[in-house]
VOZA-692812 format. One record per residue (C-alpha): residue number from 1; x, y, z; residue in one letter. Coordinates in steps of 0.25 Angstrom, whole numbers, plus 5000, padded with zeros to 4 digits. Last residue first. Example, Ala and Ser with C-alpha at 12.3 -4.5 7.8 and 13.67 -1.06 7.14 Angstrom:
// VOZA-692812
+-----+------+------+------+-----+
!   n !    u !    v !    w ! res !
+-----+------+------+------+-----+
!   2 ! 5055 ! 4996 ! 5029 !   S !
!   1 ! 5049 ! 4982 ! 5031 !   A !
+-----+------+------+------+-----+
END
This chain:
// VOZA-692812
+-----+------+------+------+-----+
!   n !    u !    v !    w ! res !
+-----+------+------+------+-----+
! 103 ! 5077 ! 5335 ! 5435 !   X !
! 102 ! 5084 ! 5348 ! 5440 !   X !
! 101 ! 5094 ! 5355 ! 5433 !   X !
! 100 ! 5108 ! 5358 ! 5439 !   X !
!  99 ! 5115 ! 5352 ! 5427 !   X !
!  98 ! 5118 ! 5338 ! 5434 !   X !
!  97 ! 5104 ! 5336 ! 5437 !   X !
!  96 ! 5097 ! 5342 ! 5449 !   X !
!  95 ! 5087 ! 5334 ! 5457 !   X !
!  94 ! 5073 ! 5339 ! 5460 !   X !
!  93 ! 5069 ! 5338 ! 5475 !   X !
!  92 ! 5062 ! 5326 ! 5480 !   X !
!  91 ! 5048 ! 5327 ! 5485 !   X !
!  90 ! 5043 ! 5318 ! 5497 !   X !
!  89 ! 5029 ! 5316 ! 5498 !   X !
!  88 ! 5022 ! 5320 ! 5511 !   X !
!  87 ! 5016 ! 5310 ! 5520 !   X !
!  86 ! 5002 ! 5312 ! 5526 !   X !
!  85 ! 4995 ! 5302 ! 5517 !   X !
!  84 ! 5006 ! 5292 ! 5520 !   X !
!  83 ! 5003 ! 5294 ! 5534 !   X !
!  82 ! 4988 ! 5291 ! 5532 !   X !
!  81 ! 4992 ! 5278 ! 5526 !   X !
!  80 ! 5003 ! 5274 ! 5537 !   X !
!  79 ! 4992 ! 5277 ! 5548 !   X !
!  78 ! 4992 ! 5290 ! 5555 !   X !
!  77 ! 4984 ! 5288 ! 5569 !   X !
!  76 ! 4998 ! 5286 ! 5576 !   X !
!  75 ! 5004 ! 5299 ! 5571 !   X !
!  74 ! 4991 ! 5306 ! 5576 !   X !
!  73 ! 4991 ! 5299 ! 5589 !   X !
!  72 ! 5007 ! 5303 ! 5590 !   X !
!  71 ! 5003 ! 5318 ! 5588 !   X !
!  70 ! 4992 ! 5318 ! 5598 !   X !
!  69 ! 5000 ! 5311 ! 5608 !   X !
!  68 ! 5011 ! 5321 ! 5607 !   X !
!  67 ! 5001 ! 5333 ! 5609 !   X !
!  66 ! 4997 ! 5326 ! 5622 !   X !
!  65 ! 5011 ! 5324 ! 5627 !   X !
!  64 ! 5014 ! 5338 ! 5624 !   X !
!  63 ! 5002 ! 5343 ! 5632 !   X !
!  62 ! 5007 ! 5334 ! 5643 !   X !
!  61 ! 5020 ! 5340 ! 5643 !   X !
!  60 ! 5014 ! 5354 ! 5643 !   X !
!  59 ! 5006 ! 5351 ! 5656 !   X !
!  58 ! 5018 ! 5344 ! 5662 !   X !
!  57 ! 5027 ! 5356 ! 5659 !   X !
!  56 ! 5017 ! 5366 ! 5665 !   X !
!  55 ! 5016 ! 5357 ! 5678 !   X !
!  54 ! 5031 ! 5358 ! 5680 !   X !
!  53 ! 5033 ! 5349 ! 5692 !   X !
!  52 ! 5036 ! 5336 ! 5685 !   X !
!  51 ! 5045 ! 5342 ! 5674 !   X !
!  50 ! 5053 ! 5349 ! 5684 !   X !
!  49 ! 5055 ! 5337 ! 5693 !   X !
!  48 ! 5059 ! 5328 ! 5682 !   X !
!  47 ! 5068 ! 5339 ! 5677 !   X !
!  46 ! 5075 ! 5340 ! 5690 !   X !
!  45 ! 5076 ! 5324 ! 5691 !   X !
!  44 ! 5083 ! 5323 ! 5678 !   X !
!  43 ! 5092 ! 5334 ! 5681 !   X !
!  42 ! 5096 ! 5329 ! 5695 !   X !
!  41 ! 5098 ! 5315 ! 5690 !   X !
!  40 ! 5107 ! 5319 ! 5678 !   X !
!  39 ! 5115 ! 5327 ! 5688 !   X !
!  38 ! 5118 ! 5314 ! 5696 !   X !
!  37 ! 5114 ! 5311 ! 5709 !   X !
!  36 ! 5119 ! 5312 ! 5724 !   X !
!  35 ! 5108 ! 5321 ! 5726 !   X !
!  34 ! 5117 ! 5333 ! 5731 !   X !
!  33 ! 5127 ! 5328 ! 5720 !   X !
!  32 ! 5116 ! 5330 ! 5709 !   X !
!  31 ! 5112 ! 5344 ! 5716 !   X !
!  30 ! 5127 ! 5347 ! 5715 !   X !
!  29 ! 5128 ! 5344 ! 5700 !   X !
!  28 ! 5116 ! 5351 ! 5697 !   X !
!  27 ! 5120 ! 5363 ! 5705 !   X !
!  26 ! 5133 ! 5364 ! 5698 !   X !
!  25 ! 5125 ! 5362 ! 5684 !   X !
!  24 ! 5116 ! 5374 ! 5688 !   X !
!  23 ! 5128 ! 5383 ! 5691 !   X !
!  22 ! 5135 ! 5379 ! 5678 !   X !
!  21 ! 5124 ! 5383 ! 5669 !   X !
!  20 ! 5117 ! 5372 ! 5662 !   X !
!  19 ! 5118 ! 5365 ! 5649 !   X !
!  18 ! 5111 ! 5352 ! 5646 !   X !
!  17 ! 5114 ! 5338 ! 5640 !   X !
!  16 ! 5103 ! 5327 ! 5642 !   X !
!  15 ! 5107 ! 5312 ! 5640 !   X !
!  14 ! 5094 ! 5303 ! 5640 !   X !
!  13 ! 5092 ! 5292 ! 5651 !   X !
!  12 ! 5082 ! 5281 ! 5649 !   X !
!  11 ! 5074 ! 5278 ! 5661 !   X !
!  10 ! 5079 ! 5268 ! 5671 !   X !
!   9 ! 5070 ! 5255 ! 5672 !   X !
!   8 ! 5068 ! 5251 ! 5687 !   X !
!   7 ! 5076 ! 5239 ! 5690 !   X !
!   6 ! 5068 ! 5225 ! 5688 !   X !
!   5 ! 5063 ! 5219 ! 5701 !   X !
!   4 ! 5070 ! 5207 ! 5707 !   X !
!   3 ! 5063 ! 5194 ! 5710 !   X !
!   2 ! 5056 ! 5193 ! 5697 !   X !
!   1 ! 5041 ! 5189 ! 5695 !   X !
+-----+------+------+------+-----+
END
């Protein structure tokens, strides 16, 4: 057993670029200053709060996850042989020869 604990893993961050009106941007900046934090933190936590509080969104999100599981299960149930049966043949268009006629 180690003497020190490993630091908690930080979640991966993604960049988000949005446009907001000037008044909202000023309030965001002031709120971040009030919290002695960054605007990124304020936006992230505000979104988490909205997502956690919105019961309709939670229900919708759950239904999306259920639909996604069904399609993943369908994909997983396809064997290479059955996938070949579902494949669509590729048809190449005719090529024109030098005089504008097709071969």
